[in-house]
DODRENSE-847155 format. One record per residue (C-alpha): residue number from 1; residue in three letters; chain; x, y, z. Coordinates in pm, 1 decimal, padded with zeros to 6 digits, always signed. Layout:
[lolo NUM; "ALA"; "A"; [X; Y; Z]] ...
//
This chain:
[lolo 1; "MET"; "A"; [+00000.0; +00000.0; +00000.0]] [lolo 2; "GLY"; "A"; [+00276.4; +00242.8; +00094.3]] [lolo 3; "LEU"; "A"; [+00455.5; +00182.4; -00233.5]] [lolo 4; "SER"; "A"; [+00136.1; +00255.1; -00429.0]] [lolo 5; "ILE"; "A"; [+00084.9; +00581.3; -00243.4]] [lolo 6; "ARG"; "A"; [+00446.8; +00682.1; -00303.4]] [lolo 7; "MET"; "A"; [+00420.8; +00604.2; -00674.6]] [lolo 8; "ALA"; "A"; [+00097.3; +00806.5; -00698.9]] [lolo 9; "LEU"; "A"; [+00267.3; +01100.7; -00528.1]] [lolo 10; "TYR"; "A"; [+00559.1; +01078.8; -00772.7]] [lolo 11; "PHE"; "A"; [+00307.6; +01104.2; -01055.3]] [lolo 12; "VAL"; "A"; [+00120.8; +01396.4; -00898.3]] [lolo 13; "PHE"; "A"; [+00432.8; +01602.0; -00829.7]] [lolo 14; "SER"; "A"; [+00587.1; +01531.7; -01168.8]] [lolo 15; "PHE"; "A"; [+00256.3; +01638.5; -01325.7]] [lolo 16; "LEU"; "A"; [+00258.0; +01961.6; -01125.0]] [lolo 17; "ALA"; "A"; [+00615.5; +02034.0; -01229.8]] [lolo 18; "GLY"; "A"; [+00538.2; +01953.8; -01593.6]] [lolo 19; "GLN"; "A"; [+00245.8; +02194.2; -01594.1]] [lolo 20; "GLY"; "A"; [+00458.5; +02475.9; -01453.3]] [lolo 21; "LEU"; "A"; [+00264.4; +02483.2; -01127.7]] [lolo 22; "VAL"; "A"; [+00576.4; +02400.9; -00927.6]] [lolo 23; "VAL"; "A"; [+00916.9; +02554.1; -00998.0]] [lolo 24; "PHE"; "A"; [+01244.6; +02458.0; -00828.6]] [lolo 25; "ASP"; "A"; [+01500.0; +02738.1; -00793.8]] [lolo 26; "ALA"; "A"; [+01834.9; +02557.7; -00771.8]] [lolo 27; "PRO"; "A"; [+02054.0; +02844.8; -00642.5]] [lolo 28; "SER"; "A"; [+01826.5; +02915.4; -00345.9]] [lolo 29; "GLY"; "A"; [+01701.7; +02557.0; -00306.3]] [lolo 30; "ARG"; "A"; [+01338.6; +02665.2; -00291.3]] [lolo 31; "VAL"; "A"; [+01026.9; +02514.2; -00440.2]] [lolo 32; "THR"; "A"; [+00767.8; +02769.2; -00553.2]] [lolo 33; "PHE"; "A"; [+00397.7; +02704.4; -00620.3]] [lolo 34; "ASP"; "A"; [+00185.2; +02925.3; -00847.2]] [lolo 35; "LEU"; "A"; [-00111.2; +02963.1; -00610.0]] [lolo 36; "GLU"; "A"; [-00368.0; +03071.9; -00869.0]] [lolo 37; "SER"; "A"; [-00300.0; +02770.0; -01088.0]] [lolo 38; "VAL"; "A"; [-00286.0; +02534.1; -00791.9]] [lolo 39; "ALA"; "A"; [-00622.6; +02671.1; -00671.1]] [lolo 40; "VAL"; "A"; [-00778.5; +02585.1; -01006.9]] [lolo 41; "LEU"; "A"; [-00628.4; +02236.2; -00989.3]] [lolo 42; "LEU"; "A"; [-00753.0; +02183.6; -00633.6]] [lolo 43; "THR"; "A"; [-01102.7; +02299.2; -00729.2]] [lolo 44; "GLY"; "A"; [-01117.9; +02033.3; -00998.9]] [lolo 45; "LEU"; "A"; [-00980.3; +01771.8; -00760.9]] [lolo 46; "ALA"; "A"; [-01236.4; +01866.3; -00495.2]] [lolo 47; "GLY"; "A"; [-01516.7; +01838.4; -00751.0]] [lolo 48; "PHE"; "A"; [-01396.0; +01491.4; -00846.5]] [lolo 49; "ALA"; "A"; [-01375.8; +01384.0; -00481.9]] [lolo 50; "VAL"; "A"; [-01724.2; +01514.8; -00400.6]] [lolo 51; "THR"; "A"; [-01884.6; +01336.9; -00695.0]] [lolo 52; "PHE"; "A"; [-01698.6; +01015.0; -00604.3]] [lolo 53; "VAL"; "A"; [-01820.2; +01030.9; -00243.5]] [lolo 54; "ALA"; "A"; [-02174.9; +01110.7; -00356.7]] [lolo 55; "SER"; "A"; [-02176.6; +00806.6; -00585.2]] [lolo 56; "ARG"; "A"; [-02050.9; +00583.6; -00300.1]] [lolo 57; "VAL"; "A"; [-02324.7; +00715.5; -00069.5]] [lolo 58; "ALA"; "A"; [-02590.6; +00658.3; -00334.8]] [lolo 59; "LYS"; "A"; [-02463.9; +00306.1; -00397.2]] [lolo 60; "ALA"; "A"; [-02458.0; +00230.0; -00023.1]] [lolo 61; "ARG"; "A"; [-02823.8; +00331.6; -00001.5]] [lolo 62; "GLY"; "A"; [-02913.6; +00084.6; -00273.2]] [lolo 63; "GLY"; "A"; [-02914.9; +00317.7; -00572.7]] [lolo 64; "LYS"; "A"; [-02734.2; +00264.0; -00898.2]] [lolo 65; "THR"; "A"; [-02459.6; +00496.1; -01010.3]] 
//
């Protein structure tokens, strides 16, 4: 389980870096996040999570999703 989570996090952070949402400044050793872009990404992720949870609740109550 831990390995799966680690591999998923590798994917997520490489995706963020590839999209320009995360920038590493080598001379200072800092990682910078573009907050406006990350907010848009998190909004989409929250929408996905809410619809997933709603479908699980509906299925638990006997409905079809």
